[in-house]
Backbone as CSV, one residue per row, in Angstrom:
resi,resn,N_x,N_y,N_z,CA_x,CA_y,CA_z,C_x,C_y,C_z
1,MET,-129.919,-16.391,-37.317,-128.913,-17.433,-37.125,-127.610,-17.085,-37.841
2,LYS,-127.698,-16.352,-38.973,-126.489,-16.058,-39.741,-125.476,-15.247,-38.939
3,PRO,-125.895,-14.176,-38.244,-124.918,-13.426,-37.444,-124.266,-14.300,-36.380
4,LEU,-125.028,-15.209,-35.776,-124.476,-16.111,-34.763,-123.442,-17.045,-35.382
5,PHE,-123.737,-17.551,-36.584,-122.793,-18.441,-37.284,-121.487,-17.697,-37.597
6,ALA,-121.611,-16.458,-38.071,-120.426,-15.654,-38.397,-119.579,-15.405,-37.158
7,LEU,-120.238,-15.153,-36.025,-119.521,-14.930,-34.770,-118.782,-16.196,-34.340
8,VAL,-119.459,-17.336,-34.425,-118.846,-18.617,-34.040,-117.655,-18.917,-34.950
9,LEU,-117.810,-18.669,-36.271,-116.729,-18.917,-37.224,-115.519,-18.040,-36.913
10,THR,-115.758,-16.754,-36.648,-114.663,-15.823,-36.326,-113.944,-16.248,-35.054
11,LEU,-114.703,-16.626,-34.014,-114.096,-17.073,-32.761,-113.299,-18.355,-32.964
12,SER,-113.800,-19.250,-33.821,-113.087,-20.497,-34.115,-111.760,-20.218,-34.809
13,LEU,-111.797,-19.283,-35.778,-110.566,-18.916,-36.492,-109.544,-18.299,-35.551
14,LEU,-110.005,-17.408,-34.679,-109.106,-16.767,-33.719,-108.510,-17.786,-32.765
15,ALA,-109.330,-18.727,-32.320,-108.850,-19.776,-31.413,-107.796,-20.639,-32.098
16,ALA,-107.948,-20.814,-33.407,-106.986,-21.633,-34.160,-105.758,-20.826,-34.556
17,GLY,-105.739,-19.562,-34.199,-104.588,-18.713,-34.517,-104.619,-18.147,-35.921
18,ILE,-105.757,-18.244,-36.598,-105.900,-17.712,-37.952,-106.606,-16.368,-37.868
19,GLN,-105.914,-15.331,-38.338,-106.502,-13.989,-38.314,-107.316,-13.773,-39.580
20,PRO,-108.576,-13.341,-39.464,-109.319,-13.028,-40.676,-108.653,-11.864,-41.419
21,ALA,-108.709,-11.906,-42.741,-108.077,-10.857,-43.551,-108.789,-9.531,-43.324
22,ARG,-107.982,-8.468,-43.184,-108.556,-7.128,-43.022,-107.972,-6.227,-44.092
23,SER,-108.790,-5.374,-44.644,-108.344,-4.535,-45.759,-107.213,-3.594,-45.342
24,GLN,-107.214,-3.155,-44.064,-106.156,-2.229,-43.633,-104.791,-2.895,-43.510
25,ASP,-104.757,-4.248,-43.561,-103.480,-4.965,-43.511,-102.883,-5.186,-44.891
26,THR,-103.600,-4.813,-45.927,-103.107,-4.987,-47.292,-101.988,-3.986,-47.537
27,PRO,-100.791,-4.468,-47.955,-99.691,-3.526,-48.197,-100.029,-2.524,-49.300
28,LEU,-99.398,-1.372,-49.216,-99.546,-0.366,-50.269,-99.068,-0.951,-51.595
29,PRO,-99.577,-0.453,-52.710,-99.106,-0.961,-53.999,-97.644,-0.586,-54.241
30,LYS,-96.949,-1.428,-55.017,-95.556,-1.138,-55.362,-95.498,0.126,-56.216
31,PRO,-94.540,1.012,-55.946,-94.403,2.208,-56.784,-93.935,1.910,-58.214
32,ASP,-93.304,0.755,-58.427,-92.768,0.390,-59.752,-91.791,1.433,-60.282
33,VAL,-90.856,1.809,-59.429,-89.824,2.776,-59.786,-88.462,2.095,-59.859
34,LEU,-88.213,1.156,-58.945,-86.919,0.507,-58.809,-86.961,-0.917,-59.369
35,THR,-85.785,-1.518,-59.513,-85.688,-2.851,-60.104,-86.498,-3.879,-59.323
36,GLU,-86.330,-3.886,-57.992,-87.093,-4.798,-57.131,-87.650,-4.011,-55.953
37,GLU,-88.910,-4.271,-55.619,-89.573,-3.566,-54.509,-90.460,-4.543,-53.748
38,THR,-90.369,-4.504,-52.429,-91.277,-5.267,-51.573,-91.846,-4.308,-50.538
39,ILE,-93.159,-4.196,-50.500,-93.818,-3.286,-49.562,-94.504,-4.108,-48.481
40,HIS,-94.212,-3.788,-47.214,-94.801,-4.497,-46.073,-95.862,-3.667,-45.358
41,THR,-95.790,-2.351,-45.515,-96.682,-1.476,-44.751,-97.967,-1.172,-45.511
42,SER,-99.031,-0.995,-44.741,-100.303,-0.571,-45.329,-100.534,0.922,-45.075
43,GLN,-99.610,1.549,-44.325,-99.740,2.964,-43.956,-98.840,3.831,-44.839
44,LYS,-99.364,4.955,-45.282,-98.563,5.904,-46.063,-97.444,6.501,-45.192
45,LEU,-96.329,6.832,-45.824,-95.199,7.413,-45.090,-95.502,8.823,-44.583
46,SER,-96.573,9.428,-45.060,-96.956,10.772,-44.600,-97.345,10.778,-43.124
47,MET,-97.539,9.594,-42.536,-97.851,9.533,-41.101,-96.620,9.838,-40.241
48,TYR,-95.437,9.872,-40.859,-94.196,10.159,-40.132,-93.822,11.632,-40.281
49,ASP,-93.317,12.219,-39.192,-92.854,13.613,-39.227,-91.449,13.729,-39.811
50,THR,-90.636,12.699,-39.543,-89.204,12.789,-39.822,-88.720,11.614,-40.653
51,LEU,-87.831,11.920,-41.596,-87.115,10.887,-42.338,-85.646,10.994,-41.958
52,ILE,-85.080,9.897,-41.489,-83.655,9.848,-41.162,-82.960,9.081,-42.288
53,ILE,-82.048,9.761,-42.968,-81.318,9.132,-44.081,-79.925,8.758,-43.593
54,ARG,-79.641,7.488,-43.584,-78.303,7.007,-43.207,-77.466,6.839,-44.469
55,ASP,-76.170,7.140,-44.371,-75.285,6.953,-45.522,-75.289,5.498,-45.960
56,PHE,-75.325,5.283,-47.261,-75.272,3.930,-47.797,-73.891,3.349,-47.533
57,THR,-73.844,2.128,-47.014,-72.567,1.483,-46.740,-72.042,0.821,-48.021
58,THR,-70.789,0.424,-47.992,-70.192,-0.277,-49.139,-69.530,-1.576,-48.691
59,ASP,-69.746,-1.956,-47.432,-69.124,-3.171,-46.902,-69.630,-4.393,-47.668
60,GLY,-68.696,-5.229,-48.084,-69.068,-6.478,-48.752,-69.547,-6.311,-50.175
61,ALA,-69.377,-5.110,-50.760,-69.818,-4.894,-52.144,-69.019,-5.757,-53.105
62,GLU,-69.679,-6.190,-54.158,-69.045,-7.021,-55.185,-68.357,-6.112,-56.206
63,TYR,-67.201,-6.543,-56.710,-66.490,-5.830,-57.771,-66.573,-6.687,-59.036
64,SER,-67.139,-6.128,-60.102,-67.258,-6.861,-61.359,-66.506,-6.123,-62.457
65,ARG,-65.783,-6.888,-63.276,-64.949,-6.320,-64.348,-64.006,-5.261,-63.795
66,VAL,-63.381,-5.596,-62.677,-62.501,-4.654,-61.970,-61.177,-5.340,-61.682
67,ASP,-60.075,-4.714,-62.106,-58.754,-5.256,-61.765,-58.252,-4.584,-60.482
68,ALA,-57.069,-4.968,-60.044,-56.545,-4.480,-58.754,-56.396,-2.960,-58.741
69,GLU,-55.911,-2.395,-59.850,-55.721,-0.940,-59.909,-57.072,-0.220,-59.858
70,GLU,-58.039,-0.742,-60.619,-59.368,-0.132,-60.633,-60.039,-0.251,-59.266
71,LYS,-59.815,-1.363,-58.596,-60.408,-1.561,-57.269,-59.926,-0.470,-56.310
72,GLY,-58.638,-0.152,-56.379,-58.077,0.903,-55.532,-58.731,2.256,-55.803
73,LYS,-58.982,2.542,-57.080,-59.622,3.813,-57.443,-61.077,3.853,-56.970
74,ILE,-61.761,2.713,-57.107,-63.154,2.648,-56.655,-63.228,2.802,-55.139
75,ASP,-62.312,2.145,-54.427,-62.282,2.257,-52.958,-62.124,3.715,-52.523
76,ALA,-61.305,4.465,-53.264,-61.096,5.884,-52.939,-62.371,6.704,-53.201
77,MET,-63.216,6.232,-54.134,-64.449,6.954,-54.492,-65.614,6.646,-53.556
78,LYS,-65.523,5.568,-52.796,-66.669,5.086,-52.014,-67.321,6.166,-51.145
79,PRO,-66.547,6.939,-50.356,-67.195,7.970,-49.517,-67.981,8.991,-50.349
80,LEU,-67.431,9.384,-51.501,-68.103,10.338,-52.384,-69.413,9.748,-52.910
81,LEU,-69.392,8.488,-53.324,-70.583,7.858,-53.890,-71.682,7.714,-52.841
82,SER,-71.309,7.294,-51.640,-72.288,7.168,-50.546,-72.923,8.522,-50.228
83,LYS,-72.084,9.541,-50.143,-72.556,10.896,-49.839,-73.463,11.420,-50.962
84,THR,-73.105,11.114,-52.208,-73.889,11.579,-53.360,-75.298,10.999,-53.339
85,ILE,-75.423,9.710,-53.018,-76.750,9.084,-52.945,-77.589,9.786,-51.881
86,SER,-77.022,9.953,-50.674,-77.755,10.595,-49.564,-78.168,12.018,-49.900
87,GLU,-77.240,12.784,-50.456,-77.527,14.192,-50.771,-78.574,14.312,-51.880
88,SER,-78.522,13.392,-52.841,-79.492,13.404,-53.923,-80.898,13.125,-53.389
89,ILE,-81.028,12.140,-52.507,-82.330,11.816,-51.902,-82.837,13.016,-51.101
90,THR,-81.971,13.568,-50.263,-82.339,14.708,-49.413,-82.832,15.886,-50.242
91,MET,-82.067,16.244,-51.278,-82.416,17.395,-52.111,-83.759,17.183,-52.803
92,GLU,-83.960,15.995,-53.376,-85.205,15.710,-54.098,-86.419,15.795,-53.171
93,LEU,-86.314,15.190,-51.987,-87.460,15.161,-51.068,-87.732,16.535,-50.466
94,LYS,-86.681,17.316,-50.207,-86.877,18.670,-49.683,-87.540,19.562,-50.734
95,MET,-87.155,19.387,-51.995,-87.778,20.179,-53.068,-89.269,19.868,-53.183
96,LYS,-89.630,18.612,-52.911,-91.037,18.208,-53.002,-91.785,18.460,-51.703
97,LYS,-91.055,18.978,-50.692,-91.632,19.321,-49.390,-92.288,18.114,-48.717
98,LEU,-91.607,16.976,-48.782,-92.082,15.777,-48.095,-91.387,15.687,-46.739
99,PHE,-92.119,15.310,-45.716,-91.646,15.192,-44.337,-91.361,16.573,-43.739
100,LYS,-91.705,16.704,-42.479,-91.452,17.946,-41.750,-89.955,18.138,-41.537
101,ASN,-89.275,17.021,-41.219,-87.827,17.063,-40.986,-87.154,15.955,-41.788
102,ILE,-86.031,16.296,-42.415,-85.187,15.284,-43.063,-83.815,15.412,-42.415
103,VAL,-83.393,14.336,-41.761,-82.170,14.365,-40.958,-81.152,13.400,-41.561
104,HIS,-79.925,13.872,-41.678,-78.849,13.046,-42.226,-78.066,12.400,-41.088
105,ASN,-78.081,11.071,-41.037,-77.345,10.294,-40.015,-77.705,10.673,-38.585
106,GLY,-78.934,11.129,-38.350,-79.339,11.533,-37.002,-79.821,10.367,-36.156
107,ASP,-80.156,10.667,-34.913,-80.668,9.652,-33.990,-82.113,9.314,-34.331
108,ALA,-82.446,8.052,-34.113,-83.804,7.570,-34.400,-84.703,7.826,-33.207
109,THR,-85.281,9.025,-33.141,-86.189,9.366,-32.042,-87.515,9.864,-32.596
110,GLY,-88.561,9.724,-31.812,-89.870,10.254,-32.183,-90.524,9.498,-33.320
111,ASN,-91.415,10.205,-33.986,-92.213,9.626,-35.067,-91.421,9.706,-36.372
112,ALA,-90.495,8.769,-36.530,-89.563,8.841,-37.655,-89.507,7.525,-38.420
113,VAL,-89.150,7.658,-39.699,-88.854,6.492,-40.539,-87.380,6.595,-40.940
114,ILE,-86.712,5.456,-40.942,-85.275,5.418,-41.251,-85.074,4.805,-42.633
115,LEU,-84.235,5.455,-43.441,-83.805,4.889,-44.718,-82.353,4.478,-44.560
116,GLU,-82.078,3.196,-44.795,-80.700,2.735,-44.780,-80.476,1.813,-45.961
117,GLY,-79.229,1.737,-46.419,-78.969,0.903,-47.581,-77.490,0.661,-47.789
118,ALA,-77.184,0.005,-48.902,-75.800,-0.341,-49.223,-75.627,-0.390,-50.732
119,ILE,-74.458,0.042,-51.181,-74.067,-0.203,-52.570,-73.562,-1.649,-52.590
120,THR,-74.156,-2.487,-53.433,-73.843,-3.920,-53.403,-72.954,-4.375,-54.552
121,GLU,-72.843,-3.558,-55.603,-71.972,-3.954,-56.717,-71.419,-2.738,-57.440
122,PHE,-70.126,-2.809,-57.739,-69.442,-1.842,-58.594,-69.033,-2.594,-59.851
123,ASN,-69.621,-2.250,-60.979,-69.267,-2.905,-62.236,-68.629,-1.857,-63.136
124,ALA,-67.333,-2.031,-63.418,-66.588,-1.027,-64.175,-66.852,-1.091,-65.674
125,GLY,-67.578,-2.115,-66.119,-67.924,-2.208,-67.536,-66.743,-2.641,-68.392
126,SER,-66.971,-2.656,-69.690,-65.941,-3.073,-70.648,-66.008,-2.182,-71.877
127,ARG,-64.959,-1.414,-72.093,-64.927,-0.533,-73.266,-64.936,-1.350,-74.556
128,ALA,-64.257,-2.494,-74.537,-64.198,-3.328,-75.744,-65.603,-3.812,-76.140
129,LEU,-66.375,-4.272,-75.145,-67.737,-4.731,-75.442,-68.606,-3.587,-75.942
130,LYS,-68.441,-2.411,-75.336,-69.221,-1.253,-75.783,-68.905,-0.939,-77.239
131,PHE,-67.608,-1.002,-77.577,-67.169,-0.601,-78.903,-67.554,-1.637,-79.960
132,PHE,-67.273,-2.909,-79.682,-67.471,-3.950,-80.692,-68.895,-4.509,-80.745
133,VAL,-69.573,-4.568,-79.604,-70.909,-5.164,-79.566,-71.997,-4.087,-79.585
134,GLY,-71.813,-3.050,-78.759,-72.819,-1.991,-78.678,-74.097,-2.471,-78.009
135,PHE,-75.204,-1.820,-78.300,-76.525,-2.183,-77.763,-76.530,-2.313,-76.241
136,GLY,-75.724,-1.506,-75.556,-75.722,-1.530,-74.090,-74.801,-2.574,-73.480
137,ALA,-74.115,-3.371,-74.321,-73.191,-4.378,-73.769,-72.003,-3.689,-73.125
138,GLY,-71.500,-4.290,-72.049,-70.292,-3.782,-71.398,-70.465,-2.508,-70.618
139,LYS,-71.695,-2.140,-70.292,-71.919,-0.874,-69.599,-71.499,-0.945,-68.129
140,ALA,-71.009,0.165,-67.633,-70.663,0.289,-66.214,-71.940,0.543,-65.430
141,TYR,-72.007,-0.001,-64.222,-73.194,0.271,-63.410,-72.916,0.119,-61.921
142,LEU,-73.801,0.730,-61.139,-73.835,0.574,-59.685,-75.114,-0.158,-59.324
143,LYS,-75.039,-1.008,-58.305,-76.237,-1.676,-57.807,-76.337,-1.369,-56.316
144,ALA,-77.547,-1.104,-55.846,-77.751,-0.784,-54.431,-79.030,-1.434,-53.922
145,LYS,-79.070,-1.657,-52.622,-80.297,-2.142,-51.986,-80.522,-1.336,-50.719
146,GLY,-81.741,-1.368,-50.213,-82.026,-0.614,-48.999,-83.369,-0.983,-48.403
147,ARG,-83.697,-0.289,-47.316,-84.977,-0.543,-46.660,-85.420,0.676,-45.873
148,LEU,-86.715,0.729,-45.628,-87.331,1.750,-44.781,-87.795,1.065,-43.508
149,ILE,-87.474,1.670,-42.354,-87.766,1.058,-41.058,-88.481,2.060,-40.162
150,ASP,-89.469,1.579,-39.418,-90.118,2.398,-38.398,-89.128,2.575,-37.243
151,ALA,-88.796,3.834,-36.918,-87.770,4.106,-35.905,-88.175,3.626,-34.517
152,ARG,-89.470,3.690,-34.183,-89.929,3.300,-32.846,-89.890,1.794,-32.654
153,THR,-90.404,1.065,-33.633,-90.592,-0.387,-33.466,-89.508,-1.224,-34.126
154,GLY,-88.767,-0.626,-35.072,-87.778,-1.396,-35.827,-88.410,-2.241,-36.926
155,ARG,-89.716,-2.059,-37.135,-90.431,-2.861,-38.140,-90.034,-2.408,-39.545
156,GLU,-89.759,-3.390,-40.408,-89.398,-3.117,-41.788,-90.663,-2.754,-42.572
157,LEU,-90.640,-1.585,-43.207,-91.799,-1.087,-43.945,-91.724,-1.420,-45.431
158,ALA,-90.515,-1.391,-45.976,-90.317,-1.686,-47.396,-88.852,-2.010,-47.640
159,THR,-88.595,-2.831,-48.654,-87.221,-3.105,-49.089,-87.154,-2.877,-50.596
160,PHE,-85.945,-2.610,-51.074,-85.790,-2.346,-52.511,-84.387,-2.686,-52.977
161,GLU,-84.263,-2.813,-54.298,-82.969,-2.985,-54.945,-83.044,-2.257,-56.277
162,ASP,-81.938,-1.633,-56.681,-81.933,-0.938,-57.965,-80.557,-1.040,-58.604
163,ARG,-80.561,-1.105,-59.922,-79.318,-1.130,-60.694,-79.339,0.070,-61.609
164,GLU,-78.315,0.910,-61.513,-78.288,2.158,-62.274,-77.156,2.143,-63.295
165,THR,-77.540,2.076,-64.562,-76.558,2.183,-65.637,-76.545,3.603,-66.176
166,GLY,-77.701,4.221,-66.167,-77.797,5.571,-66.712,-77.575,5.560,-68.220
167,TYR,-78.136,6.517,-68.895,-78.034,6.606,-70.353,-76.574,6.681,-70.790
168,ARG,-75.793,7.510,-70.087,-74.396,7.698,-70.474,-73.609,6.407,-70.298
169,GLY,-73.961,5.631,-69.240,-73.256,4.371,-69.006,-73.539,3.341,-70.072
170,ALA,-74.698,3.436,-70.706,-75.087,2.431,-71.686,-74.431,2.652,-73.040
171,VAL,-74.204,3.898,-73.433,-73.756,4.114,-74.808,-72.414,4.825,-74.935
172,SER,-71.966,5.516,-73.909,-70.753,6.303,-74.074,-69.512,5.459,-73.823
173,MET,-68.384,5.990,-74.215,-67.103,5.318,-73.978,-66.443,5.873,-72.715
174,GLU,-67.175,6.636,-71.919,-66.615,7.189,-70.691,-66.257,6.073,-69.723
175,SER,-65.289,6.337,-68.874,-64.872,5.327,-67.894,-65.795,5.363,-66.684
176,TYR,-65.719,4.285,-65.900,-66.517,4.186,-64.674,-66.204,5.340,-63.715
177,LEU,-64.978,5.897,-63.764,-64.606,7.006,-62.876,-65.489,8.226,-63.140
178,ASP,-65.841,8.435,-64.402,-66.719,9.551,-64.752,-68.183,9.187,-64.518
179,LEU,-68.527,7.919,-64.745,-69.924,7.502,-64.715,-70.472,7.279,-63.313
180,PHE,-69.685,6.677,-62.422,-70.198,6.306,-61.100,-70.810,7.481,-60.329
181,PRO,-70.186,8.667,-60.296,-70.822,9.778,-59.568,-72.200,10.149,-60.138
182,HIS,-72.339,10.133,-61.478,-73.636,10.426,-62.100,-74.648,9.344,-61.742
183,GLN,-74.185,8.094,-61.735,-75.082,6.981,-61.431,-75.506,6.994,-59.967
184,ALA,-74.610,7.405,-59.077,-74.962,7.522,-57.649,-76.047,8.584,-57.467
185,LYS,-75.918,9.691,-58.188,-76.937,10.754,-58.124,-78.275,10.223,-58.646
186,SER,-78.234,9.475,-59.752,-79.470,8.906,-60.318,-80.111,7.906,-59.366
187,LEU,-79.292,7.103,-58.692,-79.832,6.170,-57.688,-80.615,6.939,-56.629
188,GLY,-80.031,8.030,-56.150,-80.712,8.864,-55.153,-82.033,9.413,-55.667
189,GLU,-82.047,9.844,-56.935,-83.280,10.374,-57.526,-84.356,9.299,-57.619
190,HIS,-83.955,8.086,-58.019,-84.922,6.986,-58.140,-85.475,6.585,-56.774
191,ILE,-84.593,6.524,-55.776,-85.033,6.142,-54.426,-85.977,7.203,-53.858
192,SER,-85.690,8.465,-54.131,-86.578,9.537,-53.652,-87.943,9.428,-54.307
193,ARG,-87.998,9.026,-55.589,-89.277,8.844,-56.279,-90.050,7.674,-55.675
194,PHE,-89.325,6.625,-55.302,-89.904,5.472,-54.638,-90.559,5.892,-53.313
195,ILE,-89.823,6.689,-52.527,-90.335,7.200,-51.247,-91.532,8.103,-51.454
196,GLU,-91.435,8.973,-52.461,-92.541,9.901,-52.752,-93.837,9.136,-53.044
197,LYS,-93.740,8.055,-53.792,-94.956,7.286,-54.150,-95.536,6.534,-52.955
198,LEU,-94.712,6.304,-51.932,-95.214,5.675,-50.708,-95.697,6.717,-49.701
199,TYR,-95.441,7.999,-49.988,-95.812,9.101,-49.095,-97.276,9.409,-49.270
């Protein structure tokens, strides 16, 4: 009678639109590399042949502790920072020999996963706070968010957000002009580690 009861219960749940929990639907564990991570997929990224890396956009990014002159300088740096993040991710993943193909800004065809993202905040920091307060106060930083998408279905596999101050940004008196390129490279390294742990 027990097998019959289990069958009736399962059919009742399905009829009510309730799917019984299945272990293969459990998302992969968070890599715990970035500030915020949400994993939706239960499949490792190694099932994909190709990773398509899109340049990180800067549209709608927030400017913090930035005056008009600094904003102009940051705007001029945006293409370099976006390119630095992409190149850093590409280099790290190629060195680790992950994915058969890594394509920069290519078409989403075949068995591919797409990485896309945006720099969401430029914080130029405060030299006065660094000097008088110390302990990491007034540090310059970049903040970025992104997601991994299945190229065939458009299904979101994972989302993330990260804030990169970097060691130099926390303690040095260097300006954001010197720090942002290093921080963009570090963002790329962290994102590549995030991808590696999902691979």
